[in-house]
N, C-alpha and C positions, 0 to 999 in steps of 0.2 A: 652354335648349331649342334644338334645332336647327331651322332654318327648313324648313318643309315637312313636319315630322314631328310626330306626336302622342305625348305622353308619358303612358303608362298606368302607374299604380302599383298593384301587387298582389303578393301572395305566395301560394305554394302549398307543400305539404310532401309528403314521401314519394312523389316522382315517380321512377320507374325510367326512365332514359334508354336504357340499353343494358347488357346483361350480357355481358361478354367474359372471356376466359381471362387468366391471369397473364402469359403470354408476349406477349399482344397489347396489354396495358394501356398501356405507354409509347408505342408507335407510334400507337395509336388516339386517345389523349388529345391528342397533338400535332396529328394530322390533324384531329380534331374541332374543336379550337380554331381552326385555320387556316380550315376551311370555314365555321365559324360567323361568323368575322370577315368573310369575303367575302360571305356570304349576307345579312347585315344592312345592307351598304352601300347597297343599292338599295331597301330597304324603308321604308315610311312610319312605322315604329315603331322605338323604341330598346329593345334587349333587353339586360338586365343580369342575370347569374346570380351568386349569392353563396351562401356556406355550403354548398358542395358536399362531400359525403362520398364517399370511395372505399372500398367494402367489399370485402375480399378473403377468399376461402375456399378451402380445399384441395379438389381434385377427389376424388370418391368412387370408390374402386377404382383400380387401376393404380398406376404408380410416381409418387411425389410430384414435382412440378416445383419446381425451385429457381431463383430469379432473383437475379442479382448486379448491383449498380449500381456503376459505377466513377466516382469523382470525384477531383479534385485535392485536395491537402492544404489549400490556401487555402480552397476552396469548402466543404470538410468542416468546417474550423474555424469558418468563418462560420456554417454551419448549426447547429453545437453552441451557439455564442454566442446565436443568435437563439432557440433553444429554451429558453434559461435553465438548461441542465443542464451547463454547463461544469465546475463544481466537482465534482459527483458523477461526471462522466465521467472526469476526471483521477484521482480517487481510485480508481475502478474499474480504471483502467489500471495504477495502482501495485500494487494487490492482484493483478491478473492477472499482472503482470510478476514479482512475488515467487513466485507459485504456479508459474510456468513455470521460474523459476530453481531452485526446490526440486526440481521434476520433472527438470530437466536435470542437477542435481547427483546425483540418485539414479541416473540412467542412466549418467553418467560414472563413478561409483564402481563400478557393475556391470561396465562395460566394462574398467575398470582391473583389477578382481578377475579377470575372465575372461582378460585378457592375462597377468597374473601366473601363473595356473594353467597356461596354455599354455606360458609360458617355463619354468616348473618341469618340466613334462612333457618339453619339448624337451631340457632339460639332463639329465634322467634317461635319456633315450634315448641321448644322446651320452656318458653317463658322466662329466658335468662337474659333477654336483651335489656340493655341499660348500662352496660359497661362503657369504657372509653370508645369514642367513635374512631373509625378507621381514617387515618390521615390521607387526604386526597392530594393530587398533584398541585403544587403551589402555583398561584397565579403570578405572572411576571411582575405586576405592580406591587403585590404583597412581597414578592421575593426581594425586590430592590430595597424595601424598608427592613425586612426581617434579617437579611444577610449583610446589611451595612456594617462595616468593621470586621467582617470575617475574611479569612484568607482562602483563596482558591488554589488548589493544587493543579499546576499546569504541566502537562507532559507533551513534549514535541517529539514526534516519532521520526518522520521522514518527509521527503518531498519527491514529486515526480514531474518529469518533462520540463524542467527549468530550461529557459532559453537564454542565450548569451554566450560570451566567450568565443573561442575560435580554435583553429588547428593548433596554434602554439600558445593559447591562453585558455587553459581549462578552468572552469568555474571553481572558486573557493567560497562556497555559500555559507551564510549564517542567517538566522531568523530573529526578528524582534517582535515581541508581543506587548501590547499596552491597552488598558481599558480606555475607551474614548474619553478625551478631555480630562484624564486623570493627571494629577500632579505627583503621583507616586512613581517610584522608579519602574522602568519597563523591564521585562524579562528578555534576555538575549542568550541565544545558544552560542556555543563555541564555533570558531571558524574551521571548516573542514577543508584542508588543503587538497586541491586537485580532485575533489569529489565528483565533479561533473554535474550532469543534469538530474541525477537521482541520489541526492545525499541522504544519509541515515544518521540522525543525531542521537536519538534515544536518550534524551536528557529531560530533566524535570525540575521544578521549583515551585515556590509559592508567590502569589501576588495578592496585595491588599485590595479588597473590593469596597467601593463607597457608593454603590447604587448606580453605577454607570449603565448605559443602555446597550453597549456593544463592546466587543473585543476586536481590536484592529491588529492585523498581522502584516508584516512586510518581510520580504526575503531579499537579501543583498549579496552582491559579489565583492569580496574583499580585494582591494587594490593596494599595492605597496607604495607606488610613487604618485598616486593621484587619489581623488575622492572615490569612495566606494560607489558602485553602480547599483541602482534599484532594479531588481528583476521582476517583481510582481507584488501585488497587495491583495489582501482578502479581509473580509469582515464576517463575524458571527454575532448575531443579535442576542439580547437577553432572553427572548422567547426560545432560542435554541439551546442556550447553555444553563438555564435556570434549573433544569432537572438533571444536570450533568451532560457531558458530551463526549463522544468518541467516534471519530470519523474523518472524512476528507472535506477540505474547504477549497473551493476553486480560487485561483489566483489570477488577477487581471493584469495586463501589461500596464506600465506607468503611462499616464496621459490618456488612458482610454483607447489605446491603439488596438487594432484587431488584425490578425493574420489568419486567412482561411486555411492555409496548409499547416498551421502550427497545431500541435497536440495541446489539449487543455492542461495547464499547469495546476497542480494541486499540492496542498500541504496536509499532512495527517497529524492531528493533535488530539489530546484528551483533557477534559476538565472535570475535576471532582470537587464536591463541596462537603464540609463536615456537617454532622447532624446539628439541628437548631438547639438541641439540649446542651451542647457544649458551649462554654464561655468563649467569646471571640478571642483568638490568639494574637490579635493585632493591637493589643493594648500598649505594646512597646513603641517608643518613638522611632520613626524611620528617618534616617539622615538624608539630606538632599544633596550632600557633597558626593560627586561621582567617585572620589577616591575611597569612599566608605561603601563600595559595592558589596552586596551580600551574595555569596555563592548559593546557587539554587540547584542542587542535584548534581548529576554527572555531566559537567560541561556547561551548565546554564548559569547565567549571571544576571542579577538585578542591577540595572544601570539607571542613572538619572536622566539620560537623554537618549533619543532614539537613533541618532546618526553617529554614535561613538564607535570607533573601531575597537 
């Protein structure tokens, strides 16, 4: 207790101090706090306010008012950590980044197509048309024949909302990718210990393509004393990856199970193909012995069977 002051303890609720507009809020809150501090210095009472709620509502009629707050990166990161939402925020940033990449890719393709049409029109006007024709997007059936024996570069980025595990059994996930009905080794990522529901692998490697119609993906939970648990499966068809692919693939629960309250599981991968002018780099003989596994990128491995630990 301060000398010369009386301490009164009491609480009240639902007290309206002042109703102000959105644009005035920041300045008034700062000024109100400063004036309150000066006012109580010479009072015989100690005033403490806690559990203050700031309620905001849009104005009725007229144009809506938008307020922007500017903060440094360091202060913003500290704010996200204090709210305890750092992991969901980072995951939302990854998803937003992929959506923007897909949108940007669509716009770039549209601009390229427009440029090609303008170039062709310009040559027609000048009477110079007759050069090599512009290559169009390859048909999936032609792709299966043309790219037989080529190697696809596979990149496994991350996964979101994996279900499984428990309070004392955090997920140790890894992913396996294989072309459907292929006899070639499958691509497997490394096991991420205690990665939980949102693992980030960031690994890549190459897989031999022999005209298969789909790429099958499965995500597993590594177990030390028992068989590994299947968390989810996904498929991407040749129509989707024949022109290259970068994005999210939904994962379904094993056995076709469905949970209404469960968030959609997804895995984020990328697939790139070499130009047709290059000689297929798969002329070497691939071993079928699992002990001769070929390392693929950072943490990825080509294995001869899909359920190998």
